[in-house]
C-alpha positions, 0 to 999 in steps of 0.5 A, spaced: 526 817 802 522 812 806 520 807 802 514 802 805 511 796 802 505 796 799 502 789 802 495 789 799 494 794 794 487 792 793 485 794 800 489 801 799 491 802 806 499 801 805 499 805 799 495 811 802 500 811 808 506 811 803 503 817 799 501 821 806 508 820 808 511 822 801 506 828 801 509 830 807 516 830 805 514 833 799 511 839 802 518 840 806 523 839 801 521 839 794 515 840 789 513 839 782 518 839 776 513 837 770 515 839 763 508 843 763 510 848 768 517 849 765 519 856 765 523 859 759 530 861 761 537 859 761 539 852 762 541 850 769 541 842 768 539 837 763 537 830 765 537 825 759 535 831 755 530 834 760 531 841 761 531 844 768 531 852 767 534 857 772 528 860 772 524 854 774 529 852 779 528 859 782 521 858 782 521 851 786 526 853 791 522 859 793 516 855 794 520 850 798 522 855 803 515 857 804 514 851 809 520 854 813 517 861 814 524 863 812 530 864 807 536 859 807 542 861 810 546 867 807 553 864 808 555 862 801 558 855 802 551 853 806 547 856 801 550 853 795 550 846 799 543 847 800 541 849 793 546 843 790 542 838 795 535 841 792 537 840 785 539 833 786 532 832 789 529 835 782 534 831 778 532 824 782 525 826 781 526 827 773 530 820 773 525 816 777 519 819 772 523 817 766 524 810 768 517 809 770 515 812 763 520 807 760 517 801 764 510 803 761 507 805 768 501 810 768 497 813 773 489 813 772 485 819 774 481 815 779 487 813 782 489 821 783 482 822 785 482 817 791 489 819 793 487 827 794 480 824 797 485 821 802 489 827 804 483 831 805 480 827 810 485 830 815 482 836 814 475 838 817 472 841 810 474 843 804 476 850 806 480 848 811 484 844 806 485 850 801 487 854 807 492 850 809 495 849 802 495 857 801 499 857 808 504 853 805 504 857 798 501 851 794 496 850 789 491 844 788 495 843 781 502 843 785 499 838 790 496 834 784 503 833 781 506 831 788 501 826 789 502 823 782 509 823 783 508 819 789 503 814 786 509 813 780 514 812 786 509 807 789 508 803 783 516 803 781 517 800 788 512 795 787 515 793 780 523 793 782 524 793 789 519 789 793 520 783 789 527 783 791 526 784 798 526 777 803 527 777 810 530 770 813 528 767 820 536 768 822 536 775 820 530 776 825 533 772 830 540 776 829 537 783 830 533 781 836 539 778 839 543 784 837 539 789 840 537 787 847 536 794 850 530 794 845 527 788 848 528 788 855 521 789 859 521 793 865 518 791 871 511 792 871 504 790 874 497 789 871 491 793 875 484 793 875 481 799 879 474 801 882 473 808 883 467 811 887 465 818 888 464 817 896 466 812 901 460 809 902 459 806 895 467 804 896 465 800 902 459 797 899 463 795 893 469 792 897 464 788 901 461 785 895 468 783 893 469 780 899 463 776 899 466 773 892 463 778 887 466 779 880 471 785 880 470 786 873 462 786 874 463 791 880 467 796 876 462 796 871 457 797 877 460 802 881 466 805 878 466 812 875 473 811 872 473 811 864 476 804 864 469 801 868 467 799 861 473 794 861 471 792 867 476 797 871 482 794 867 488 799 867 493 795 863 500 794 864 503 800 869 510 801 870 513 804 876 512 812 876 506 811 872 501 811 878 499 817 883 504 815 889 498 813 894 496 808 889 503 806 887 505 805 894 499 799 895 499 796 888 506 794 888 505 790 894 499 786 892 500 779 891 497 777 884 490 776 884 490 780 891 485 786 892 487 792 896 483 796 901 480 803 900 485 808 898 483 815 898 486 820 892 484 827 889 480 823 884 476 819 889 475 812 893 479 807 889 480 799 890 485 796 886 486 788 884 493 786 881 491 781 875 498 780 873 506 781 875 512 781 870 519 782 872 525 785 869 527 780 863 527 779 855 520 780 851 519 773 848 522 773 841 515 770 838 512 777 841 516 781 837 518 777 831 513 780 826 515 787 828 522 786 827 521 783 820 517 789 818 523 793 820 528 789 817 524 789 811 523 797 811 531 798 812 532 793 806 527 797 802 530 804 803 537 801 802 535 798 795 531 804 793 537 809 794 541 804 790 536 804 785 536 811 784 544 812 784 544 807 779 539 811 775 544 817 776 550 813 774 547 811 767 544 818 766 547 823 762 546 829 767 549 836 766 549 842 771 551 849 770 555 850 776 557 857 775 549 859 774 548 855 780 552 859 785 550 865 783 542 864 784 540 868 790 
């Protein structure tokens, strides 16, 4: 399970992002395991006294299959492996919620409402949202339970994981130096262009440029291309990213140089080379912050996994293996 830092809970951005990621995983892997919905029947597992019944497991396993639009493998060995892994997820979920309760973590209704509202923003209207749930075999109650669990995880991570995570400058530097392939910038050029519908306009723009007119202003004045609002700036371009007619000219220009008129299927182009970079390493300072975030995330994932395994090791868990093997 991916665990991301909640850097600014008051702003809510990181927390919402983590909830959305957790919600999407839950839709595919597992679902609500609340005591309120506990079905009657034989016991499949107990987790510190909390029961998971065979009937409850069947219902949740069937619900988990819905996003795949199919059934699990018929092969007995593969089927048992999947059921065992699924039960393990339910056990972990129960352990996490038990630990949160021990630590006094509570969920306010307003938090739940805000999280639901955030998820609904991915859909054009309420009907689309509800139809999406139906297609996945979900209900609003199931979604609410999933989101509630996501908030619990978020709070538990903030309480027991984040305070222990630190990333030193030495770690960042070692990561940078041990992954040279990731921080090697390819050859590239930075271009601006003016594109006109006809040659007459292109000639007029080129004449004014020759007389010293500002390229960005000319682009805004004459260009029909969408980047005209940015003064014609196309940004950094690599080999193979431009139409052949333009690439053949663009890479031969000197920095600050302007091309003649080039005709393509899109119109009449005038290019200006505003920057050039050769093959080489991306400067460390440019990527330092992103590397720090990546290392931090890796450490948080590892710490969370160890935390959950610790809960498992200390828990009183029993599993009816015979019953699990016979569940279709």
